[in-house]
BAMI-596311 format. One line per 4 residues: number of its first residue (from 0); their letters; for each residue z, y, x of C-alpha. Coordinates in steps of 0.25 Angstrom, whole numbers, always signed. Layout:
<nodes>
NUM = A = Z Y X | ... .
</nodes>
This chain:
<nodes>
0 = MRRV = +0 +0 +0 | -3 +14 +5 | +7 +25 +7 | +7 +37 -2 .
4 = VVTG = +12 +51 +1 | +14 +64 -7 | +6 +75 -1 | +6 +86 -12 .
8 = LGAL = +15 +92 -23 | +13 +101 -34 | +22 +106 -46 | +22 +115 -58 .
12 = SSYG = +36 +116 -63 | +46 +125 -71 | +48 +133 -58 | +33 +136 -57 .
16 = QGVD = +21 +131 -49 | +22 +124 -36 | +30 +114 -28 | +37 +124 -20 .
20 = TLWS = +42 +132 -32 | +47 +119 -38 | +54 +114 -25 | +61 +128 -22 .
24 = NLLQ = +66 +129 -36 | +72 +115 -36 | +79 +117 -23 | +85 +130 -29 .
28 = NNSV = +90 +122 -41 | +82 +130 -51 | +79 +126 -65 | +70 +133 -75 .
32 = LEPI = +76 +134 -89 | +75 +142 -102 | +79 +141 -116 | +69 +134 -126 .
36 = PGHW = +59 +144 -133 | +66 +151 -144 | +55 +147 -154 | +57 +132 -152 .
40 = DDYA = +69 +134 -161 | +60 +136 -173 | +56 +121 -172 | +69 +114 -169 .
44 = NYRS = +83 +114 -164 | +85 +110 -150 | +97 +103 -142 | +91 +108 -129 .
48 = RVIS = +88 +123 -127 | +82 +123 -113 | +69 +120 -106 | +63 +122 -92 .
52 = PLPD = +50 +129 -94 | +37 +128 -86 | +32 +141 -82 | +18 +145 -87 .
56 = FDYL = +7 +143 -76 | -5 +152 -74 | -16 +141 -74 | -28 +151 -73 .
60 = ASGF = -22 +157 -61 | -21 +144 -54 | -35 +141 -56 | -36 +134 -70 .
64 = KRYE = -48 +138 -79 | -46 +142 -93 | -53 +130 -98 | -43 +121 -91 .
68 = LRSY = -32 +128 -98 | -39 +124 -111 | -42 +110 -106 | -28 +106 -101 .
72 = DRVA = -14 +107 -106 | -4 +113 -96 | +1 +99 -93 | -12 +96 -86 .
76 = MNAI = -14 +110 -80 | +1 +109 -74 | -3 +95 -68 | -15 +101 -61 .
80 = VAAR = -7 +113 -56 | +3 +103 -49 | -7 +94 -44 | -16 +105 -38 .
84 = EAIE = -3 +110 -30 | +0 +96 -26 | -15 +93 -21 | -15 +106 -13 .
88 = HAGF = -1 +104 -8 | -6 +90 -3 | -16 +98 +6 | -29 +95 -3 .
92 = NLSL = -39 +106 -5 | -45 +107 -19 | -60 +111 -21 | -65 +116 -34 .
96 = TRPK = -77 +107 -35 | -79 +106 -50 | -78 +121 -55 | -83 +118 -69 .
100 = INGF = -70 +111 -72 | -62 +119 -61 | -60 +105 -54 | -56 +103 -40 .
104 = SIDG = -58 +92 -30 | -48 +88 -19 | -55 +91 -6 | -56 +78 +3 .
108 = QDPT = -51 +69 -7 | -59 +58 -14 | -57 +60 -28 | -58 +46 -32 .
112 = RAGV = -46 +43 -23 | -37 +53 -30 | -29 +51 -42 | -21 +59 -52 .
116 = YFGT = -8 +53 -58 | +0 +63 -67 | +11 +60 -77 | +15 +68 -89 .
120 = GVGG = +25 +64 -101 | +17 +71 -112 | +5 +78 -106 | -1 +89 -114 .
124 = VNSF = +9 +89 -125 | +8 +104 -126 | -7 +104 -130 | -4 +92 -140 .
128 = IDNI = +7 +100 -147 | -2 +113 -147 | -13 +105 -154 | -4 +98 -164 .
132 = LHHY = +3 +112 -168 | -11 +118 -170 | -15 +106 -178 | -3 +106 -187 .
136 = CYEP = +0 +121 -188 | -11 +130 -186 | -20 +128 -199 | -8 +126 -208 .
140 = IKSI = -1 +139 -204 | -15 +146 -205 | -17 +141 -219 | -3 +145 -224 .
144 = ATHY = -6 +159 -218 | -19 +160 -225 | -16 +154 -238 | -3 +161 -242 .
148 = GADE = -6 +174 -236 | +5 +185 -238 | +14 +176 -247 | +28 +179 -241 .
152 = QYQN = +33 +165 -242 | +21 +159 -234 | +21 +170 -224 | +35 +166 -221 .
156 = LHAD = +30 +151 -220 | +19 +156 -211 | +28 +163 -202 | +37 +150 -201 .
160 = LNRM = +24 +142 -198 | +19 +152 -187 | +32 +149 -179 | +26 +135 -177 .
164 = VHPK = +19 +137 -163 | +5 +132 -164 | -8 +135 -157 | -19 +143 -164 .
168 = RVDH = -31 +133 -160 | -33 +119 -157 | -35 +115 -143 | -48 +108 -141 .
172 = FAVP = -43 +102 -128 | -30 +97 -135 | -33 +82 -132 | -36 +83 -117 .
176 = RFMP = -24 +93 -116 | -14 +84 -121 | -19 +70 -117 | -9 +63 -108 .
180 = NAPA = -19 +61 -96 | -23 +76 -95 | -14 +80 -83 | -19 +69 -74 .
184 = AAVG = -34 +71 -79 | -32 +86 -77 | -27 +84 -63 | -39 +74 -60 .
188 = IKMG = -49 +83 -66 | -44 +96 -59 | -43 +89 -45 | -55 +80 -46 .
192 = TQGP = -48 +67 -43 | -56 +54 -48 | -46 +43 -45 | -36 +39 -56 .
196 = AQNF = -31 +51 -65 | -19 +45 -72 | -8 +51 -81 | +6 +45 -83 .
200 = SLAC = +14 +47 -95 | +28 +41 -93 | +36 +52 -99 | +46 +57 -89 .
204 = ASGT = +41 +47 -78 | +27 +52 -79 | +26 +60 -67 | +33 +49 -58 .
208 = AAIG = +24 +38 -64 | +11 +47 -61 | +16 +49 -46 | +19 +34 -45 .
212 = RGYQ = +6 +29 -50 | -1 +39 -41 | +7 +34 -29 | +3 +19 -33 .
216 = DVRS = -12 +23 -33 | -11 +29 -20 | -3 +18 -14 | -12 +7 -19 .
220 = GSVD = -25 +14 -14 | -31 +18 -28 | -31 +33 -24 | -28 +41 -11 .
224 = LAIT = -22 +53 -18 | -14 +54 -31 | -11 +67 -38 | +1 +64 -45 .
228 = GGVE = +12 +71 -54 | +18 +74 -67 | +16 +85 -77 | +22 +90 -91 .
232 = FLRD = +21 +102 -99 | +30 +102 -111 | +30 +116 -117 | +26 +116 -131 .
236 = PAGS = +27 +128 -141 | +37 +122 -151 | +46 +114 -141 | +43 +100 -147 .
240 = MFRG = +43 +93 -134 | +56 +99 -130 | +62 +95 -144 | +58 +81 -142 .
244 = FDLA = +66 +79 -130 | +77 +88 -136 | +78 +78 -148 | +79 +67 -139 .
248 = GTLM = +91 +73 -133 | +86 +73 -119 | +86 +88 -116 | +98 +96 -110 .
252 = SGDD = +107 +104 -119 | +121 +109 -121 | +128 +122 -124 | +139 +120 -113 .
256 = LPMD = +130 +123 -101 | +121 +134 -98 | +106 +132 -99 | +104 +130 -84 .
260 = ALNR = +115 +120 -83 | +110 +110 -94 | +100 +102 -85 | +109 +93 -77 .
264 = PFDR = +104 +79 -74 | +115 +69 -69 | +126 +79 -73 | +137 +75 -83 .
268 = KRSG = +133 +87 -92 | +119 +83 -93 | +113 +84 -107 | +98 +81 -105 .
272 = FLFS = +86 +86 -97 | +79 +100 -96 | +66 +100 -103 | +55 +105 -94 .
276 = EGGA = +42 +110 -99 | +36 +102 -88 | +28 +104 -75 | +20 +97 -66 .
280 = ASLI = +22 +90 -52 | +11 +83 -43 | +12 +75 -31 | +0 +71 -22 .
284 = LEEY = +0 +57 -17 | -8 +52 -6 | -11 +39 +2 | -4 +42 +15 .
288 = EHAV = -16 +40 +25 | -24 +49 +15 | -14 +60 +16 | -13 +59 +31 .
292 = ARGA = -28 +59 +33 | -29 +73 +27 | -16 +79 +33 | -9 +80 +20 .
296 = PIIA = +6 +84 +19 | +14 +72 +16 | +26 +76 +8 | +32 +62 +5 .
300 = EICA = +28 +48 +3 | +29 +41 -10 | +34 +27 -8 | +35 +20 -21 .
304 = YAET = +34 +21 -37 | +39 +12 -48 | +41 +12 -63 | +50 +4 -72 .
308 = FDAH = +52 +4 -87 | +65 +3 -95 | +59 -4 -108 | +71 +2 -115 .
312 = SIMS = +68 +15 -124 | +58 +25 -126 | +68 +36 -123 | +81 +31 -117 .
316 = IEES = +83 +27 -103 | +87 +12 -101 | +102 +13 -99 | +104 +2 -88 .
320 = GSQI = +94 +10 -79 | +89 -4 -74 | +75 +1 -73 | +78 +13 -65 .
324 = RRLI = +85 +5 -55 | +73 -5 -55 | +64 +8 -53 | +72 +12 -41 .
328 = QCVT = +72 -2 -35 | +57 -3 -37 | +53 +10 -31 | +62 +8 -18 .
332 = ADAG = +57 -6 -17 | +43 -2 -18 | +45 +8 -6 | +52 -3 +2 .
336 = LSPA = +65 +5 +1 | +79 +3 -6 | +86 +13 -15 | +95 +16 -3 .
340 = DIDY = +83 +21 +4 | +81 +33 -6 | +87 +47 -2 | +84 +54 -15 .
344 = VNAH = +82 +51 -30 | +75 +61 -39 | +81 +56 -52 | +75 +57 -66 .
348 = GTGT = +88 +65 -69 | +85 +70 -83 | +99 +75 -87 | +99 +66 -99 .
352 = TLND = +112 +59 -101 | +108 +44 -101 | +96 +46 -91 | +105 +52 -80 .
356 = EIES = +116 +42 -81 | +106 +30 -80 | +98 +36 -69 | +110 +40 -60 .
360 = AAIE = +116 +26 -62 | +103 +20 -57 | +102 +29 -45 | +116 +26 -41 .
364 = STFG = +115 +11 -43 | +102 +10 -35 | +102 +22 -25 | +117 +24 -24 .
368 = NNVL = +125 +37 -23 | +119 +43 -10 | +104 +45 -14 | +101 +60 -17 .
372 = VNST = +98 +62 -32 | +93 +74 -40 | +85 +77 -53 | +74 +87 -53 .
376 = KALL = +75 +88 -68 | +89 +95 -65 | +80 +107 -61 | +66 +105 -67 .
380 = GHTI = +71 +99 -80 | +63 +87 -86 | +48 +89 -84 | +45 +75 -91 .
384 = GASG = +32 +69 -86 | +32 +79 -74 | +47 +76 -70 | +44 +64 -61 .
388 = AFEA = +33 +71 -54 | +42 +83 -51 | +53 +74 -46 | +44 +66 -37 .
392 = LVSV = +39 +79 -31 | +54 +84 -29 | +56 +70 -22 | +45 +73 -13 .
396 = LSIA = +49 +87 -10 | +64 +82 -8 | +58 +73 +3 | +50 +84 +9 .
400 = HQTT = +61 +94 +10 | +73 +85 +12 | +80 +91 +1 | +80 +91 -14 .
404 = HCCR = +85 +99 -26 | +99 +98 -33 | +103 +92 -46 | +105 +105 -54 .
408 = NLDE = +117 +106 -63 | +123 +93 -58 | +138 +96 -58 | +144 +83 -63 .
412 = PIRD = +135 +71 -58 | +135 +59 -67 | +135 +50 -55 | +139 +50 -41 .
416 = LNFV = +125 +51 -35 | +120 +60 -24 | +115 +71 -33 | +108 +83 -26 .
420 = RTQD = +118 +94 -29 | +116 +104 -18 | +103 +108 -10 | +104 +101 +3 .
424 = NHTI = +94 +94 +13 | +93 +79 +12 | +87 +68 +19 | +77 +63 +9 .
428 = ETAY = +67 +52 +14 | +65 +45 +1 | +65 +50 -13 | +65 +43 -26 .
432 = SQSF = +61 +49 -40 | +62 +42 -53 | +58 +46 -67 | +62 +39 -81 .
436 = AFGG = +55 +42 -94 | +56 +40 -109 | +50 +26 -112 | +58 +20 -100 .
440 = HNCA = +48 +23 -89 | +55 +24 -75 | +47 +28 -63 | +50 +32 -48 .
444 = LLFA = +44 +36 -35 | +49 +35 -21 | +46 +45 -10 | +49 +45 +5 .
448 = RS = +48 +55 +16 | +34 +53 +23 .
</nodes>
């Protein structure tokens, strides 16, 4: 089997665009939070009242054409933004070889030996919601206004109906905007790759699975270059996605703590996860000799990937943690290591009561109490399908910089683990990143210093 290395990174997060922006904010223990939009209260009562917003991005200024903004949901465009940064960070030059579609080619790379592997939990759900709202709302509201005219009773009804956020036109690109494979397809089209272009949808483990499958294809010789990552965009005008998680009781809440203290994975006062509007993270994976031949920067080596499945519940984690422990054993064995050889664990760490308890017990029983442990969700919140890709990226950066970020708001740890609670330098030769998902999917990656 061939060696696989990480040569490029890209990110679009709640902090803004760029890996440097992401990393510096993580090391400064920053988190981006705001109250939910006021108009959401027109539609429901919410247990949780806080989100982590994704800033608006100027796609036109970054080189997108207006027809691309019509063709793609923001989830696909965000995947392109992160992938392009990662490709250029890896030392590749992009040439505009297909100007009619604003499409690039990667200089010096055989396109048939390059693949795209992206994960997303729900894809272009924003476009889907817009299309449904127009379909159900626009004509009925227009009909009421036209038919009843100035009648005071119906004017009041019309005013109530107009509080329903709905687009004024149907989107002719609705289907390609919300189809699940759109992010991987969009990246492949934009970058001119002609190897596999695959999308992975394993809920919160989607990004991890995408990176893992890209790694397997490079390792086996199917491709030499894999553009991998995870992406999510969960902003919708009425807060329906947020409400779904809120009704499930998975989001952080409480009146006894300030807003910026509610998100606290692995803490005794945890109450759920911070809902993030999403983001995108991308890692460029290459066969080692391929990277060396072109003088690429080698940031880390990816050594193993594994998946297990709980076969237990569509929503709840399996309480014994047996498949998490098996996942750890599978990944370390595939790399020819033991759990004792691992220096750092980037945990799934959602902040939900049951998940943190089971995960921390599995970490303690397999890795012991000395391995460094943190949760990137303690700062970014939960970016759903992008979360595993962000956490893989953070694992790679932690190896590269020999430091990692703190567990924010971790005042009373639920278990005697070596949680990162102060900003220090560490010896990090190996890093393990794991993700769990609704449905029972468990995925993990192992990285090493190259």
